TORBA-964457 format. One record per residue: x, y, z of N, C-alpha, C, CB in turn; residue in one letter. Coordinates in steps of 0.02 Angstrom, whole numbers, padded with zeros to 5 digits, always signed. Glycine has a CB too. Layout:
<recs>
XYZXYZXYZXYZA...
</recs>
This chain:
<recs>
+06911+01124+04338+06936+01088+04279+06947+01136+04222+06888+01030+04259M+07003+01132+04188+07020+01177+04133+06976+01163+04073+07094+01172+04115S+06975+01210+04025+06936+01201+03964+06964+01142+03924+06937+01264+03921K+07030+01134+03923+07060+01079+03885+07038+01012+03914+07136+01085+03885R+07038+01006+03981+07017+00943+04012+06944+00929+03999+07030+00944+04087N+06903+00981+04002+06832+00970+03988+06821+00948+03917+06791+01034+04002R+06859+00977+03870+06852+00957+03800+06875+00886+03789+06892+01004+03754A+06928+00866+03824+06954+00799+03816+06907+00747+03845+07022+00793+03848Q+06865+00766+03892+06820+00719+03924+06752+00716+03889+06810+00738+03996R+06747+00743+03829+06684+00737+03792+06668+00664+03780+06688+00775+03725M+06606+00646+03790+06587+00576+03784+06592+00552+03713+06517+00565+03811S+06596+00486+03705+06600+00458+03638+06535+00471+03599+06614+00384+03641R+06479+00472+03634+06416+00485+03600+06414+00554+03570+06358+00477+03648G+06439+00604+03608+06441+00672+03581+06488+00677+03522+06462+00722+03636E+06546+00645+03529+06594+00647+03473+06566+00613+03412+06660+00614+03493A+06530+00557+03421+06501+00523+03363+06447+00564+03331+06472+00456+03385S+06406+00598+03372+06353+00640+03344+06382+00698+03305+06307+00666+03399A+06436+00727+03331+06467+00783+03296+06498+00761+03231+06519+00816+03339A+06531+00702+03231+06563+00678+03170+06513+00657+03118+06609+00620+03185S+06453+00637+03139+06401+00618+03091+06362+00677+03065+06354+00569+03123N+06380+00737+03085+06347+00796+03058+06284+00814+03093+06333+00786+02987G+06275+00792+03156+06214+00809+03193+06214+00884+03209+06209+00767+03258A+06155+00913+03211+06147+00983+03227+06145+00989+03302+06084+01014+03194L+06195+01022+03331+06201+01029+03403+06203+01102+03421+06263+00993+03429Q+06182+01118+03481+06183+01187+03505+06207+01188+03576+06113+01219+03499A+06249+01235+03592+06273+01244+03659+06259+01316+03680+06349+01228+03665T+06241+01326+03743+06222+01393+03766+06257+01408+03831+06146+01398+03775A+06278+01468+03838+06310+01492+03900+06257+01527+03941+06370+01538+03885S+06249+01509+04005+06196+01540+04046+06204+01616+04051+06196+01510+04115P+06266+01642+04050+06277+01713+04060+06265+01754+03997+06347+01725+04085S+06283+01727+03941+06277+01766+03879+06222+01742+03833+06342+01763+03842T+06200+01679+03842+06147+01650+03800+06165+01652+03726+06082+01687+03811A+06231+01647+03711+06254+01643+03642+06256+01570+03621+06324+01677+03633V+06225+01553+03566+06221+01485+03542+06268+01474+03483+06149+01466+03523Q+06299+01416+03481+06343+01397+03426+06319+01332+03397+06418+01391+03448A+06316+01327+03332+06290+01269+03298+06342+01239+03252+06227+01287+03258F+06339+01173+03244+06381+01139+03194+06335+01103+03146+06432+01089+03228S+06346+01112+03082+06302+01085+03031+06331+01022+03001+06287+01136+02977F+06289+00981+02970+06310+00918+02941+06359+00928+02883+06251+00879+02917G+06399+00876+02872+06448+00878+02819+06416+00861+02752+06506+00831+02834E+06441+00887+02696+06418+00865+02630+06437+00792+02618+06446+00909+02574P+06396+00758+02579+06406+00687+02567+06448+00679+02504+06339+00650+02559V+06508+00649+02511+06551+00639+02454+06535+00573+02419+06624+00640+02475E+06558+00567+02357+06553+00503+02322+06593+00450+02357+06575+00510+02250V+06653+00467+02378+06696+00422+02417+06718+00459+02480+06757+00397+02375L+06721+00424+02534+06737+00456+02598+06810+00448+02615+06693+00427+02653N+06847+00502+02613+06917+00505+02635+06959+00451+02602+06922+00499+02711R+06988+00405+02641+07034+00356+02613+06999+00290+02599+07092+00344+02661R+06934+00290+02590+06897+00229+02579+06921+00192+02517+06823+00244+02572E+06943+00229+02466+06963+00198+02404+07028+00158+02413+06972+00250+02349I+07067+00173+02465+07131+00140+02475+07131+00094+02536+07186+00192+02482M+07073+00069+02556+07070+00031+02619+07090-00042+02610+07002+00035+02648D+07108-00063+02550+07131-00131+02539+07200-00128+02507+07081-00171+02494M+07245-00168+02533+07315-00162+02510+07339-00225+02475+07360-00148+02569V+07300-00279+02475+07323-00340+02442+07262-00380+02419+07367-00382+02489E+07275-00429+02376+07221-00472+02351+07214-00531+02400+07236-00498+02278C+07174-00522+02451+07167-00576+02499+07122-00631+02472+07140-00550+02566Y+07131-00691+02497+07098-00750+02470+07034-00765+02509+07145-00810+02472R+06982-00782+02472+06923-00811+02501+06928-00887+02494+06857-00783+02468T+06873-00921+02503+06876-00993+02496+06883-01016+02424+06814-01025+02527D+06863-00972+02374+06866-00993+02304+06900-00943+02258+06797-01004+02280R+06905-00880+02277+06934-00831+02231+06973-00779+02270+06879-00797+02189W+07009-00737+02231+07046-00680+02257+07002-00618+02254+07112-00669+02218Y+07005-00577+02306+06971-00512+02305+07016-00460+02272+06952-00491+02377E+06988-00412+02237+07030-00360+02204+07067-00318+02255+06986-00314+02160P+07123-00288+02236+07161-00246+02283+07128-00180+02299+07228-00233+02255P+07080-00158+02259+07043-00096+02270+06969-00111+02271+07060-00044+02216L+06929-00076+02311+06857-00087+02311+06826-00065+02245+06824-00049+02370P+06799-00113+02208+06772-00097+02142+06709-00055+02146+06756-00161+02104L+06672-00061+02201+06614-00018+02209+06635+00055+02216+06573-00040+02271D+06690+00067+02250+06715+00136+02256+06738+00163+02190+06770+00139+02306G+06773+00122+02150+06794+00145+02084+06735+00159+02039+06840+00093+02051L+06681+00119+02045+06622+00131+02005+06589+00198+02023+06571+00074+02014A+06586+00214+02087+06557+00278+02107+06603+00336+02090+06543+00278+02182R+06669+00324+02091+06715+00377+02073+06714+00393+01999+06785+00357+02093A+06683+00351+01959+06680+00363+01887+06646+00430+01871+06642+00307+01851F+06598+00450+01913+06562+00513+01902+06579+00565+01955+06486+00500+01901R+06639+00561+01983+06657+00607+02036+06668+00677+02010+06719+00582+02072V+06691+00684+01948+06701+00750+01918+06688+00745+01843+06773+00777+01932S+06666+00799+01812+06651+00795+01740+06712+00780+01697+06620+00860+01717P+06770+00805+01716+06830+00794+01675+06853+00722+01680+06886+00841+01696H+06845+00691+01738+06865+00621+01747+06822+00575+01703+06860+00600+01821H+06757+00581+01708+06713+00538+01669+06716+00554+01594+06642+00544+01693S+06723+00618+01577+06726+00637+01507+06789+00610+01473+06724+00713+01499S+06846+00612+01508+06907+00585+01479+06902+00510+01467+06967+00600+01525A+06870+00474+01512+06861+00402+01503+06814+00388+01445+06834+00369+01567I+06759+00425+01442+06711+00413+01388+06740+00433+01320+06647+00452+01401M+06784+00483+01319+06816+00502+01256+06859+00445+01230+06858+00566+01264L+06899+00415+01273+06940+00359+01252+06897+00300+01230+06986+00337+01309K+06844+00287+01268+06800+00231+01250+06768+00243+01181+06745+00222+01302R+06744+00303+01168+06712+00317+01105+06760+00312+01046+06680+00386+01106N+06821+00336+01055+06868+00335+01000+06890+00264+00983+06929+00377+01017L+06904+00224+01034+06927+00156+01019+06869+00112+00995+06959+00124+01081I+06808+00125+01019+06750+00087+00995+06733+00105+00923+06688+00099+01040T+06741+00169+00905+06728+00191+00836+06778+00160+00787+06730+00267+00831A+06838+00145+00810+06888+00115+00766+06884+00039+00764+06957+00136+00787S+06839+00010+00804+06833-00063+00807+06797-00089+00745+06796-00085+00871F+06825-00142+00715+06796-00173+00655+06774-00244+00672+06848-00174+00595D+06709-00256+00682+06686-00323+00702+06705-00376+00650+06610-00323+00712P+06726-00433+00676+06746-00488+00633+06689-00538+00628+06811-00523+00660V+06665-00555+00566+06611-00605+00560+06636-00675+00577+06581-00604+00489P+06588-00717+00595+06605-00786+00613+06635-00823+00553+06543-00823+00638R+06605-00814+00495+06629-00847+00435+06604-00808+00374+06606-00921+00432S+06624-00831+00316+06602-00797+00255+06527-00805+00244+06640-00825+00195A+06499-00860+00269+06427-00871+00261+06386-00845+00319+06414-00945+00252S+06419-00829+00375+06383-00804+00435+06412-00736+00454+06390-00855+00494D+06375-00682+00439+06402-00615+00453+06397-00595+00527+06366-00564+00412P+06369-00637+00569+06363-00620+00640+06433-00611+00670+06323-00674+00679T+06447-00555+00703+06515-00544+00729+06530-00589+00788+06523-00471+00750P+06592-00609+00793+06614-00648+00851+06612-00605+00914+06686-00675+00839I+06631-00542+00908+06628-00494+00964+06591-00433+00938+06699-00476+00991L+06534-00419+00965+06493-00363+00942+06525-00297+00964+06421-00369+00967S+06507-00245+00930+06532-00179+00947+06507-00157+01016+06512-00127+00894R+06446-00177+01033+06419-00160+01099+06458-00193+01155+06345-00180+01103S+06470-00259+01147+06508-00294+01198+06580-00268+01203+06509-00369+01183A+06609-00250+01147+06677-00224+01148+06680-00157+01184+06704-00217+01077F+06631-00113+01171+06629-00048+01205+06622-00055+01280+06573-00007+01177G+06582-00103+01303+06575-00114+01375+06640-00139+01405+06518-00165+01389K+06674-00184+01369+06738-00209+01394+06790-00153+01398+06764-00265+01350A+06791-00108+01349+06837-00052+01350+06823-00007+01409+06834-00012+01284V+06760+00007+01422+06743+00050+01479+06764+00019+01545+06667+00065+01479Q+06752-00046+01553+06775-00080+01613+06851-00076+01620+06753-00154+01612D+06886-00084+01565+06959-00082+01566+06984-00013+01588+06987-00098+01496Y+06951+00040+01567+06973+00107+01584+06953+00126+01655+06945+00157+01536L+06896+00102+01679+06872+00120+01746+06903+00076+01800+06796+00115+01749V+06904+00010+01790+06927-00036+01841+06997-00063+01829+06879-00094+01845F+07024-00054+01769+07089-00083+01753+07085-00155+01732+07134-00077+01812G+07023-00182+01725+07012-00252+01704+06955-00254+01654+06997-00297+01765N+06960-00300+01606+06907-00314+01559+06901-00389+01551+06920-00279+01489A+06840-00414+01550+06828-00487+01547+06781-00503+01489+06798-00513+01614Y+06799-00553+01450+06758-00579+01396+06749-00654+01406+06789-00562+01326L+06688-00677+01400+06673-00748+01407+06666-00780+01338+06609-00759+01450E+06704-00831+01325+06701-00866+01261+06647-00920+01264+06770-00898+01243A+06596-00913+01223+06544-00964+01217+06564-01013+01162+06474-00931+01202R+06565-01077+01178+06590-01127+01131+06533-01172+01107+06644-01170+01165R+06544-01201+01048+06496-01249+01020+06512-01319+01046+06496-01247+00943N+06476-01368+01021+06485-01437+01046+06552-01465+01026+06429-01481+01019V+06583-01437+00975+06649-01461+00953+06706-01425+00988+06656-01452+00878L+06689-01377+01032+06741-01340+01068+06764-01277+01036+06798-01384+01078G+06737-01259+00978+06756-01198+00944+06721-01138+00974+06742-01202+00870G+06752-01080+00971+06723-01019+00998+06671-00992+00950+06778-00965+01011V+06608-00987+00973+06555-00959+00933+06554-00882+00937+06487-00986+00954M+06559-00856+00997+06559-00784+01006+06588-00767+01074+06488-00754+00998D+06601-00703+01084+06629-00677+01146+06579-00630+01178+06697-00641+01134L+06564-00642+01242+06516-00600+01279+06552-00561+01333+06460-00644+01310H+06527-00502+01346+06556-00459+01398+06533-00482+01467+06537-00385+01387H+06579-00485+01514+06564-00500+01584+06583-00439+01626+06602-00563+01609A+06537-00414+01666+06549-00353+01705+06609-00362+01751+06487-00335+01746L+06657-00317+01745+06718-00322+01786+06703-00310+01860+06770-00272+01761A+06651-00273+01875+06635-00258+01944+06617-00320+01984+06578-00208+01948K+06591-00372+01950+06567-00431+01985+06605-00495+01966+06494-00441+01972Y+06657-00489+01927+06696-00547+01906+06757-00554+01951+06718-00541+01832T+06769-00615+01975+06825-00629+02020+06868-00685+01992+06799-00646+02091R+06932-00679+02003+06980-00728+01980+06988-00783+02032+07048-00696+01964R+06981-00846+02011+06983-00902+02058+07053-00918+02081+06952-00962+02026G+07056-00958+02135+07120-00979+02162+07156-01027+02115+07110-01012+02230L+07118-01065+02077+07147-01112+02029+07154-01076+01961+07103-01176+02022I+07209-01086+01927+07221-01053+01863+07166-01070+01813+07290-01073+01835A+07140-01019+01780+07088-01029+01730+07018-01024+01757+07098-01094+01697G+07009-01020+01824+06942-01016+01853+06923-00944+01866+06939-01057+01919E+06861-00928+01850+06833-00862+01864+06762-00872+01891+06832-00817+01800F+06741-00824+01934+06676-00829+01966+06637-00765+01955+06684-00843+02042F+06571-00774+01952+06524-00718+01947+06495-00708+02017+06467-00732+01894W+06513-00651+02049+06493-00639+02119+06460-00570+02124+06554-00643+02166A+06395-00565+02106+06362-00500+02108+06347-00475+02179+06299-00503+02070P+06350-00519+02228+06338-00497+02296+06268-00511+02321+06351-00425+02302G+06217-00501+02278+06148-00512+02299+06126-00584+02287+06101-00464+02263I+06156-00616+02239+06140-00686+02224+06199-00730+02241+06120-00694+02149D+06186-00795+02242+06240-00842+02257+06291-00840+02200+06212-00914+02266A+06356-00840+02215+06406-00839+02162+06404-00902+02120+06476-00829+02191P+06423-00895+02057+06424-00952+02012+06490-00951+01974+06364-00950+01963S+06512-01009+01953+06577-01016+01919+06567-01015+01843+06612-01080+01940A+06610-00980+01808+06612-00984+01735+06641-01052+01715+06654-00925+01705F+06628-01070+01654+06658-01132+01628+06734-01126+01630+06634-01147+01556A+06770-01176+01652+06843-01171+01658+06875-01153+01591+06873-01238+01683P+06919-01103+01593+06954-01081+01533+06914-01040+01485+06980-01139+01497G+06853-01019+01504+06811-00982+01457+06817-00906+01463+06739-01001+01468S+06848-00881+01516+06852-00809+01528+06921-00783+01508+06838-00793+01602V+06921-00729+01469+06982-00695+01448+06987-00630+01487+06982-00682+01371I+07041-00621+01521+07052-00561+01562+07106-00517+01530+07073-00580+01634Q+07088-00454+01518+07135-00403+01495+07142-00353+01551+07111-00370+01428I+07204-00341+01575+07212-00298+01633+07270-00250+01624+07221-00340+01696M+07264-00193+01657+07319-00145+01661+07368-00169+01715+07292-00074+01676Q+07433-00165+01702+07481-00194+01749+07484-00155+01814+07550-00196+01717P+07500-00192+01867+07510-00163+01934+07579-00183+01959+07454-00187+01983D+07611-00140+01997+07678-00153+02021+07678-00196+02084+07715-00089+02033I+07620-00207+02115+07617-00243+02178+07592-00315+02172+07574-00206+02226N+07554-00330+02121+07527-00397+02113+07509-00408+02040+07465-00408+02159Q+07496-00471+02021+07483-00488+01951+07418-00527+01943+07541-00528+01923E+07373-00519+01991+07309-00554+01988+07256-00510+01956+07286-00575+02058I+07253-00446+01976+07205-00399+01948+07243-00337+01923+07152-00378+02001Y+07212-00304+01875+07239-00240+01853+07212-00183+01895+07223-00229+01780G+07245-00127+01893+07223-00067+01929+07222-00009+01878+07269-00050+01990V+07174+00037+01884+07171+00093+01836+07230+00140+01844+07105+00131+01844P+07249+00172+01790+07308+00214+01790+07295+00284+01818+07335+00220+01721E+07232+00302+01830+07216+00370+01853+07216+00376+01930+07148+00390+01827Y+07238+00324+01966+07235+00326+02039+07274+00385+02068+07262+00262+02067L+07327+00406+02036+07367+00461+02062+07328+00527+02064+07430+00470+02021S+07277+00534+02023+07237+00595+02020+07169+00587+02053+07228+00618+01948A+07156+00531+02084+07090+00520+02113+07077+00567+02171+07082+00447+02135L+07127+00581+02212+07118+00628+02267+07102+00698+02241+07180+00630+02311Q+07132+00717+02186+07116+00782+02156+07044+00784+02132+07164+00798+02099S+07022+00729+02103+06952+00726+02080+06904+00730+02139+06939+00661+02040A+06921+00698+02195+06880+00702+02255+06879+00773+02284+06904+00653+02308L+06937+00807+02282+06939+00876+02304+06896+00921+02260+07011+00902+02306L+06896+00907+02195+06854+00945+02149+06781+00937+02168+06865+00922+02077N+06761+00876+02184+06692+00864+02205+06677+00897+02271+06678+00789+02210E+06724+00895+02318+06713+00926+02384+06705+01001+02377+06772+00910+02431A+06743+01033+02333+06736+01105+02323+06667+01122+02294+06790+01131+02276A+06643+01081+02248+06576+01092+02219+06522+01083+02271+06564+01046+02160T+06527+01031+02312+06478+01019+02364+06478+01075+02416+06490+00952+02398L+06538+01099+02433+06542+01154+02481+06508+01216+02454+06615+01170+02498F+06519+01232+02391+06486+01290+02362+06411+01281+02357+06515+01305+02293R+06389+01220+02343+06316+01207+02342+06286+01219+02411+06301+01136+02319R+06319+01192+02463+06296+01203+02531+06296+01278+02548+06341+01165+02581R+06345+01312+02524+06352+01383+02537+06293+01422+02510+06417+01409+02507Y+06272+01405+02449+06216+01440+02420+06149+01417+02447+06217+01432+02345Y+06142+01351+02458+06079+01326+02485+06067+01352+02555+06078+01251+02485L+06120+01361+02594+06114+01387+02662+06094+01461+02662+06178+01377+02700N+06107+01496+02607+06088+01566+02603+06138+01613+02632+06024+01576+02636G+06198+01589+02653+06246+01633+02684+06276+01684+02635+06302+01593+02715S+06269+01671+02570+06298+01718+02522+06261+01784+02522+06298+01687+02453H+06199+01786+02549+06161+01847+02552+06150+01870+02624+06094+01839+02517A+06188+01840+02671+06177+01855+02741+06214+01918+02763+06199+01797+02783G+06185+01953+02812+06216+02012+02841+06183+02026+02909+06209+02074+02793Y+06214+02069+02947+06186+02092+03011+06173+02167+03005+06235+02075+03070I+06112+02187+03020+06095+02258+03021+06104+02283+03092+06022+02270+02995L+06155+02324+03102+06175+02347+03169+06152+02419+03177+06252+02340+03179Y+06104+02431+03223+06075+02497+03233+06084+02519+03304+05999+02497+03214A+06111+02579+03313+06122+02608+03380+06091+02677+03387+06196+02611+03395T+06061+02703+03335+06033+02770+03338+05966+02773+03373+06026+02798+03269G+05937+02832+03375+05871+02842+03406+05818+02820+03356+05861+02916+03428D+05795+02758+03364+05744+02730+03319+05683+02713+03361+05770+02668+03281I+05626+02736+03338+05564+02723+03374+05546+02649+03369+05507+02766+03347D+05509+02624+03418+05490+02553+03419+05448+02535+03358+05452+02536+03483E+05403+02580+03338+05363+02567+03278+05407+02564+03216+05309+02622+03270N+05457+02609+03213+05502+02607+03156+05543+02543+03156+05549+02668+03158D+05561+02518+03215+05598+02455+03219+05556+02397+03192+05619+02440+03291T+05492+02395+03211+05448+02343+03185+05440+02348+03109+05379+02347+03219E+05434+02408+03083+05428+02417+03011+05491+02395+02975+05412+02490+02994A+05549+02410+03006+05613+02389+02977+05619+02313+02977+05671+02421+03015L+05597+02281+03031+05601+02208+03036+05555+02177+02983+05580+02184+03106R+05495+02204+02973+05450+02177+02922+05480+02186+02852+05382+02211+02926D+05512+02242+02840+05542+02254+02775+05598+02205+02761+05568+02326+02769A+05638+02188+02813+05691+02140+02804+05664+02070+02791+05736+02138+02866L+05609+02052+02825+05579+01987+02813+05552+01982+02742+05523+01974+02863K+05522+02036+02717+05494+02034+02650+05547+02031+02596+05449+02095+02639D+05609+02049+02613+05663+02048+02563+05692+01979+02554+05718+02096+02582S+05671+01929+02593+05698+01861+02587+05653+01819+02543+05705+01829+02656K+05676+01761+02528+05637+01714+02487+05637+01736+02414+05566+01709+02512G+05585+01717+02376+05581+01736+02306+05581+01812+02298+05518+01707+02273P+05621+01835+02253+05627+01907+02242+05672+01940+02292+05559+01938+02245G+05721+01904+02318+05767+01933+02367+05816+01981+02332+05805+01879+02406N+05865+02005+02369+05912+02056+02346+05875+02120+02327+05952+02030+02286F+05822+02137+02364+05787+02199+02351+05823+02257+02385+05714+02194+02376K+05813+02317+02358+05842+02376+02389+05798+02396+02449+05847+02434+02338N+05831+02422+02501+05797+02440+02563+05815+02512+02581+05815+02391+02620L+05764+02552+02592+05774+02621+02610+05758+02630+02684+05731+02669+02567F+05804+02661+02722+05795+02673+02793+05803+02748+02806+05846+02631+02836V+05753+02778+02840+05756+02848+02859+05751+02853+02935+05700+02890+02824H+05803+02878+02967+05804+02884+03039+05813+02958+03057+05861+02841+03071A+05758+02995+03069+05764+03066+03088+05802+03073+03154+05694+03099+03094P+05849+03118+03155+05888+03130+03215+05943+03079+03227+05843+03131+03274G+05951+03031+03182+06003+02981+03190+06072+03010+03177+05992+02922+03144G+06121+02982+03208+06190+03005+03201+06225+02967+03145+06228+02997+03266K+06280+02993+03124+06319+02962+03072+06345+02894+03096+06378+03007+03050D+06331+02841+03058+06353+02774+03078+06307+02740+03127+06420+02778+03107G+06248+02768+03140+06202+02736+03187+06172+02672+03158+06147+02783+03207S+06172+02664+03092+06148+02603+03060+06204+02577+03016+06082+02616+03018I+06225+02516+03028+06278+02484+02990+06256+02416+02965+06342+02478+03034K+06281+02398+02907+06269+02331+02879+06335+02293+02882+06241+02335+02805I+06336+02238+02918+06396+02197+02927+06387+02132+02890+06411+02184+03002L+06421+02122+02833+06413+02058+02797+06446+02002+02835+06445+02063+02727P+06412+01944+02835+06438+01886+02870+06462+01832+02822+06386+01857+02917I+06456+01843+02757+06477+01793+02708+06540+01813+02671+06421+01781+02657A+06574+01864+02696+06632+01889+02660+06688+01837+02659+06657+01953+02692E+06695+01797+02712+06747+01746+02713+06734+01693+02660+06751+01713+02782V+06672+01671+02654+06656+01621+02603+06664+01647+02533+06586+01596+02612G+06653+01713+02523+06659+01741+02456+06732+01746+02434+06627+01809+02454A+06778+01742+02481+06848+01750+02465+06885+01683+02458+06882+01792+02517K+06848+01627+02459+06882+01563+02455+06910+01552+02385+06834+01505+02473D+06953+01503+02379+06987+01490+02315+06949+01437+02275+07060+01468+02327E+06885+01449+02265+06844+01399+02231+06870+01388+02160+06771+01422+02229F+06877+01441+02122+06900+01433+02053+06970+01405+02049+06896+01499+02015L+07013+01426+02096+07081+01400+02097+07082+01325+02110+07123+01436+02149G+07041+01302+02157+07038+01230+02171+07010+01192+02112+06995+01217+02234I+06957+01218+02082+06927+01184+02025+06977+01178+01967+06864+01221+02002K+07013+01231+01953+07060+01230+01896+07120+01185+01911+07084+01301+01880N+07146+01187+01972+07204+01146+01988+07187+01072+01987+07232+01166+02057A+07130+01054+02015+07111+00983+02015+07092+00959+01945+07052+00972+02063T+07064+01003+01906+07049+00985+01836+07113+00969+01798+07011+01042+01800R+07164+01010+01808+07228+00998+01774+07259+00932+01796+07277+01056+01787D+07253+00915+01860+07280+00851+01884+07245+00793+01851+07272+00846+01961D+07179+00797+01846+07141+00742+01816+07158+00735+01742+07065+00754+01824V+07162+00790+01706+07179+00787+01635+07251+00762+01625+07171+00855+01603L+07296+00779+01671+07364+00754+01665+07366+00678+01676+07410+00789+01716A+07326+00653+01722+07325+00581+01734+07296+00543+01674+07283+00565+01797A+07246+00572+01642+07218+00540+01583+07254+00559+01518+07145+00560+01576H+07300+00607+01523+07338+00630+01465+07291+00651+01408+07386+00576+01441R+07241+00690+01426+07190+00711+01378+07197+00785+01364+07119+00696+01405T+07200+00806+01301+07204+00877+01285+07142+00914+01308+07215+00887+01210P+07148+00973+01338+07089+01010+01361+07041+01028+01305+07110+01072+01397P+07068+01041+01245+07026+01065+01191+06974+01013+01169+07068+01084+01131S+06990+00949+01174+06943+00897+01152+06889+00885+01203+06980+00833+01137V+06895+00912+01263+06843+00905+01314+06799+00967+01320+06875+00890+01381L+06809+01014+01274+06766+01074+01273+06785+01125+01325+06696+01054+01284G+06846+01124+01351+06868+01173+01400+06883+01239+01365+06931+01148+01439I+06855+01292+01391+06864+01358+01362+06931+01386+01386+06806+01407+01382V+06974+01408+01340+07040+01435+01361+07032+01499+01400+07084+01447+01300P+07081+01512+01443+07081+01574+01481+07086+01633+01435+07138+01575+01532A+07065+01691+01460+07064+01751+01419+07136+01768+01397+07033+01810+01457Q+07144+01778+01332+07209+01796+01306+07253+01736+01288+07245+01838+01354G+07226+01675+01293+07265+01615+01277+07227+01574+01225+07279+01573+01340S+07262+01526+01196+07233+01481+01147+07254+01410+01162+07254+01502+01076Q+07211+01362+01142+07225+01292+01153+07250+01257+01090+07164+01257+01178L+07258+01292+01035+07281+01262+00974+07225+01231+00933+07333+01210+00989G+07243+01201+00877+07194+01170+00833+07170+01103+00862+07223+01159+00762K+07105+01095+00863+07076+01034+00892+07095+00973+00851+07000+01040+00898I+07096+00980+00784+07111+00923+00742+07181+00896+00756+07104+00941+00668S+07229+00941+00765+07297+00918+00780+07301+00886+00849+07345+00977+00777E+07263+00912+00897+07262+00882+00964+07232+00813+00962+07223+00927+01014A+07179+00803+00923+07148+00737+00918+07195+00688+00884+07081+00742+00878V+07229+00709+00831+07277+00664+00798+07332+00641+00845+07307+00699+00737D+07360+00687+00883+07413+00669+00929+07386+00625+00986+07446+00732+00958M+07326+00641+01010+07295+00601+01063+07281+00530+01039+07231+00635+01087F+07259+00524+00977+07245+00458+00950+07308+00416+00945+07211+00464+00881F+07362+00448+00924+07424+00411+00916+07455+00392+00983+07473+00453+00876E+07451+00435+01032+07484+00423+01096+07442+00381+01144+07501+00488+01129L+07375+00385+01140+07333+00351+01188+07290+00296+01159+07289+00401+01221E+07258+00308+01103+07211+00259+01076+07247+00200+01044+07165+00293+01024I+07301+00213+01008+07338+00157+00978+07365+00109+01031+07396+00184+00936L+07395+00131+01086+07414+00083+01138+07356+00044+01167+07450+00119+01194P+07298+00075+01173+07239+00038+01197+07219-00015+01147+07181+00086+01209L+07223+00000+01083+07208-00050+01032+07256-00109+01037+07212-00019+00963Q+07320-00094+01048+07369-00148+01055+07353-00192+01115+07439-00119+01060M+07329-00163+01169+07312-00202+01228+07255-00251+01214+07293-00157+01286A+07206-00230+01175+07148-00274+01161+07163-00324+01106+07088-00233+01143F+07217-00315+01069+07236-00366+01020+07261-00430+01055+07290-00339+00974L+07273-00426+01119+07291-00486+01157+07235-00538+01156+07308-00468+01229E+07174-00516+01144+07118-00563+01140+07129-00613+01084+07051-00525+01129I+07157-00590+01029+07171-00635+00973+07221-00689+00993+07199-00595+00913N+07271-00670+01032+07319-00720+01054+07287-00772+01101+07378-00686+01090D+07237-00750+01138+07206-00795+01187+07158-00844+01154+07169-00755+01239R+07122-00823+01101+07074-00867+01069+07105-00905+01010+07014-00827+01044V+07162-00882+00985+07196-00918+00931+07176-00898+00861+07184-00989+00940G+07135-00847+00853+07117-00822+00786+07099-00749+00794+07057-00864+00755F+07087-00716+00737+07071-00644+00738+06999-00633+00758+07086-00612+00670E+06990-00608+00819+06923-00589+00842+06917-00514+00851+06908-00624+00908A+06973-00479+00855+06974-00406+00864+07020-00377+00811+06999-00387+00936V+06993-00327+00776+07033-00290+00728+07006-00219+00725+07033-00324+00658R+07048-00174+00700+07031-00104+00699+07042-00076+00629+07072-00065+00751F+07001-00027+00613+07008+00007+00549+07064+00058+00553+06942+00041+00528T+07105+00063+00502+07159+00114+00504+07129+00184+00502+07208+00105+00445P+07159+00228+00540+07134+00297+00544+07177+00342+00501+07133+00322+00618R+07146+00376+00456+07182+00423+00412+07190+00490+00448+07144+00432+00344A+07251+00511+00458+07265+00574+00491+07265+00629+00439+07333+00571+00528I+07228+00682+00454+07223+00737+00407+07290+00771+00398+07170+00788+00430A+07310+00787+00336+07375+00819+00326+07376+00889+00355+07392+00823+00251P+07433+00908+00380+07441+00975+00410+07437+01028+00356+07508+00980+00449A+07405+01082+00373+07398+01138+00325+07441+01197+00348+07323+01159+00319K
</recs>
């Protein structure tokens, strides 16, 4: 039987063990050379898991979102630039929020700054934000409470929403009490989808590169080598050399090693590095390229995220970048949340005007 046929006849159990990262060893009786396969690094999201749902399918009472919200929640911290860009937008729009009191005699805000900030974060991460209107006995809105977008579902009947955390029995909100603000989607109009989806694969690649480098260093291959000796070395000298190599590992490694071989020939002792391939990978290139993709998806200036410019280049004045970013990104977000006023019938959301510093 040929090698190809033998490989094709590998059992499903062996294939499953290999795909799950099991440590396996194979040995040839003639050479006794062993080959090992090591486990894979654990990603925040696995391959195409984030795209495994293509439509809002119906349950008995509500619609399911088109994307797995648990995956989007875990992807929030997939890379520092992704989460930082979202938090920057959240902080800027929350800082410009001006809470509206219930009345002249009651300074309690209808929508607190804390609840508004949580709704903004949900809107940026999941593409949906939900506020529950609590009403008095006369039907008037007393205040607006934040409802976690990860566990809120839109019902089959218009105006119905459900709280479905997964661990407890789902419960229905009061009919017509939930206000949904969503980012538009070209495929459906039930749920919103976040606008950064086009760069999510780049963010996952950024994480994979970091995990690979962590594995690389934890495995110790960056300091690995083979000491190849063919000269006339006494057995006692070989044992002393082996002990010296063992003592150079662990804490205090990268020590200098002196070898004296009387009567040895030129090239009788060679050091063959085995980590040279890993040292030549494009780690920095991958990190920089994926970072640029994420920042392009969020349309965030690098200077406001603390990115150090490359040698010999400049990122411009931070104040000017913030002013332009506020005008192009934060103002449209403010306009999106002003829809809450249209839904409740009075001013519940307002923002303080931002004074732009004059150019010098």
